[in-house]
N, C-alpha and C positions, 0 to 999 in steps of 0.2 A: 525655323525648322523642326519646330513642333508640329509642324502643320500636319504631317503624314504619321506621326507615332501611333503604332499599333493598330492605324486603322485599317491597311491590308497585309498585315500580317497574317500568316496562315497558320493557327493553334496545330502546338508540334501532335505529332502521334506516339511519341514514346512514352512512355511509364516517366513519369513525373518523380525525381528521386530516387530514378536507379542510375548505377553505374554501369554505363552500358561497356566498360573495358572492363569489369571486373569479372573473375572468373564464372564460367556457367557455359551452356549451350543454347542456342541463338538457331531460331528457325527463320529463314530469311526470304522471301519472295521479291524478286523485282524483275519488271514487266516494260518491256518494249513501247516506244510512244504509241499512243493511239491504239496499243496490242497488235502493232502491225505482226506478221508472220514473218519475221524475218531470218530464225534459225534452220527451217526445215519442215518437216514433215512426219506425218504420223501414219503408219501403213500397218495394219494388222495388230496395233498394239504396240509396235515400236516406232521409236523415235530415230527417225533418221536423218541427220544432221547434215547441212550444205555447211557450206566452208566461212560462213558466218555462226551458225553452229558451233563449230569445231574450234574458232578461236573461242568463243565464248565457252565453252568445255574448259580448252586451254589454261586461258587466263585463271578461272577458277582453280584450276589444280595447281596455278601457279604460287596459290595465294600463302600456302605455310611456307613456302620457301623467300616471300618476299617478309612473311610476317610469322618468325618462328614459335610466337605462343600461341598460334593457333594450328588447330585438327580439322580436318573434315571430315564429316559425317555424311548420309547418306547427300546427293544433292542429282539433279536431271535437269538436262537444260529442252525447255519444253518450245513450241514453235513461236509463241510470243512471251515467256516468262522464263526466270529460271528459280528453280528450290533448292534450295541449299542449306545443310547446319553447320554452323561455325561453331568449333567449340574452344572456349579462351580459355587457355592453362598456362598461366605466368607462374612465374616462380614467386612465392611472397617469403621473405623474410623480414628480419625488421629494418635491414640497412634500405631494403628497395619500398617498402612500405611507409616507413616515418622518414629516412633522410633526401630521397629522392625528391620530393617537393621543397626540400630547405634550403634555399642559398646560402652559396659553402663560404660567400664573402660577404663583407657587410656593406658592400656598393648596394646601390638599388641596379637589379637586373634590367638590361633594357625592354621596353615594352614590346611584347609582341601578340599578335593575333586579330589587329585590326581594335574594333571598336568593342569586340567584345574580351579582348585581353586572354588572360591564360585560359580563362571558359570556352574560346575557342575547341571545337571538338577536334579540329583538323592537327592540332597540337598533340592529341594523347594516343595515346593505343586503344584503339576503341572502334566498334563495329562501324561507327560512320567513316572512320579514315579510312580501313581494309574497304567497303563497300564504294567509294571514293575512289580509291585507286584502280578498283578492280572495272567499275563502272567507266571509267576514263580512259582505261589502258582497251578495251574492249571499244568504246567509241572509236578511238583513234586508229587503232587497226580497218576495224571494219567500214568504218569509212571510206578507207582505200579501194572497196570492192565496190560502197555500196554507199554514194554520198548522201540519202536519204533516212539512213541508221539515225535512230535515237531514243534513250531510254525515257521514262514516264522520270519525271524531277525526283519521285521520293523512293523510299522502299519498304515493303511491312516487314516486321519483326515479330519475333514471339519468344518470348523468355520462359524455357524451356525447363520445369521445374519439379518434375517428376522421370522414374525411368520408365512409368506407365504412359504418361505423356510422348517420353522421348521414341517407344517403341512404336505408339500408333503414328507420329509422324516421319518416322522412318520410313514403317509401311505406306504411307501417303506418298510419300515420295517416289519409293520404288515403283508402287503403281499407278503413277498417275498418267505414263502412256497410254495405259491399258483403258483408263478411264476418261480419256481425252473427251470426248463428246458429251459427258457430262458435267465438265471440268469449266468454272464460273468464269475461266480466260476463255472458252472456246466461240469462235467468232459465231455466233448468230444470225 
């Protein structure tokens, strides 16, 4: 059983010791598989969404309905990626912070989360769970139109830690279609 232990593991791109379910603003970038142009095209600095792009936008806008503790900042669906700011704003009080993790009975709760147990990020209200839902929902619907659609397996995140950084990122997202030809995701 120890034969492949940690041999093929890809190091996490997440900031160690950071709770990605904690209140804050997160700049997210999600790319399509092989950066294929699935979502439309840019003409004269304006993103023209095709049907797949409209679905990607629709499901992004549905995130706060599914996760009421999320507020959306600026976002843009580009031809081969999506940028957006997710703001986690959970109500924090003594009950939710300290009692939620405590079992209410003396019996041991059933094991959840596979081998990772309660450390499984899909059991918690965090960025990974939200983006797992978003990518899964998009994939299911877009594959009804285009069976070849897919996402890269990961996503990029940046924890926004200052008002100046927030404003700079908001502007970057807003002007991304205008600067498409200079974008690192622009097909060369």
